C-alpha positions in Angstrom: 3.6 -14.7 -1.6 1.5 -11.8 -0.4 -0.8 -9.6 -2.4 0.2 -6.0 -1.6 -1.9 -3.0 -2.6 0.5 -0.1 -3.2 -1.7 3.0 -2.7 -0.3 6.0 -4.5 1.8 3.9 -6.9 3.7 5.9 -9.5 5.2 5.1 -12.9 8.1 7.4 -12.1 11.1 5.3 -11.3 12.5 7.9 -8.8 9.4 7.7 -6.6 9.5 5.4 -3.5 6.2 3.9 -4.4 7.6 2.7 -7.7 10.7 1.4 -6.0 8.4 -0.5 -3.6 6.5 -2.0 -6.5 9.8 -3.3 -8.0 11.3 -4.5 -4.7 8.1 -6.2 -3.6 8.1 -8.2 -6.8 11.9 -8.9 -6.4 11.2 -10.4 -3.0 8.5 -12.7 -4.3 5.3 -10.6 -3.5 2.6 -9.5 -5.8 2.4 -5.7 -5.8 -0.9 -4.3 -7.0 -0.8 -0.6 -7.9 -3.7 1.6 -6.9 -3.5 5.0 -8.5 -6.2 7.0 -10.3 -5.0 8.3 -13.6 -2.8 5.4 -14.7 -3.5 2.3 -16.6 -0.3 0.3 -16.1 2.7 0.6 -13.8 5.7 -1.7 -13.9 3.8 -4.0 -16.3 0.9 -4.4 -13.9 -2.7 -3.3 -14.3 -3.5 -0.2 -12.2 -6.7 -0.2 -10.1 -8.5 3.1 -9.6 -9.6 2.1 -6.1 -9.2 -0.7 -3.6 -12.7 -2.0 -4.2 -11.8 -2.8 -7.8 -9.1 -5.3 -6.9 -10.4 -8.9 -7.4 -7.6 -10.6 -5.3 -7.5 -10.8 -1.5 -5.2 -8.2 -0.2 -2.8 -9.2 2.6 -1.0 -5.9 3.1 -1.6 -2.3 2.1 1.4 0.0 1.8 0.5 3.7 1.8 2.2 6.3 -0.3 -0.5 9.0 0.1 0.0 12.0 2.5 -2.5 12.3 5.4 -4.5 15.0 3.7 -5.4 12.6 0.9 -6.1 9.5 3.1 -9.6 10.0 4.5 -11.6 8.2 1.9 -9.0 5.5 1.4 -9.0 4.6 5.1 -12.7 3.5 5.0 -11.9 1.5 1.9 -9.1 -0.2 3.7 -11.3 -1.0 6.7 -13.9 -2.6 4.3 -11.1 -4.6 2.6 -9.8 -5.9 6.0 -6.1 -6.6 5.1 -3.9 -8.1 7.8 -1.8 -4.9 8.0 -1.2 -1.4 6.7 2.2 0.1 6.3 2.4 3.9 6.7 5.6 4.8 4.9 7.6 8.0 5.9 5.5 11.1 5.5 2.2 9.2 5.4 1.9 8.7 9.2 -1.6 9.5 10.5 -2.4 8.8 14.1 -6.2 9.2 13.7 -6.2 6.8 10.7 -4.0 4.4 12.5 -6.5 4.3 15.5 -9.4 3.6 13.1 -7.5 0.8 11.5 -6.4 -0.8 14.8 -10.0 -0.5 16.1 -11.0 -2.5 13.0 -8.5 -5.2 14.0 -5.9 -4.3 11.3 -2.2 -4.2 12.3 -0.6 -0.9 11.7 3.2 -0.4 11.0 5.0 2.9 10.6 8.0 2.0 8.6 9.6 2.1 5.1 8.5 -0.8 3.0 11.9 -0.8 1.3 13.8 -1.0 4.6 11.4 -3.7 5.9 12.1 -5.8 2.8 15.9 -5.3 2.8 16.3 -6.0 6.5 14.2 -9.2 6.5 11.5 -7.6 8.7 8.7 -7.6 6.1 
């Protein structure tokens, strides 16, 4: 089981970040929502920032557009997960370079598709 930080998690069931939370749990992973402004999503405590999470994070899946990623990228580098998944519309070449330089694997793909197709 992987601990997966879902950055940009939403309580709205129609949002892909919420679908990812549910599907990660369904596939046996531990999704950890990171979203300022919420206390709980899908029955899980929401963390305001990555640094607040007490567990070791294996994967970060991003649901934040590039314009809102700058501060988060430095937090991710400090956290040093094995990989970061840039979901559709979150791709950011400069951020990806920074992460790769820090030794973090970068994947541009949909978390939902990766899970469904056995590529996660």
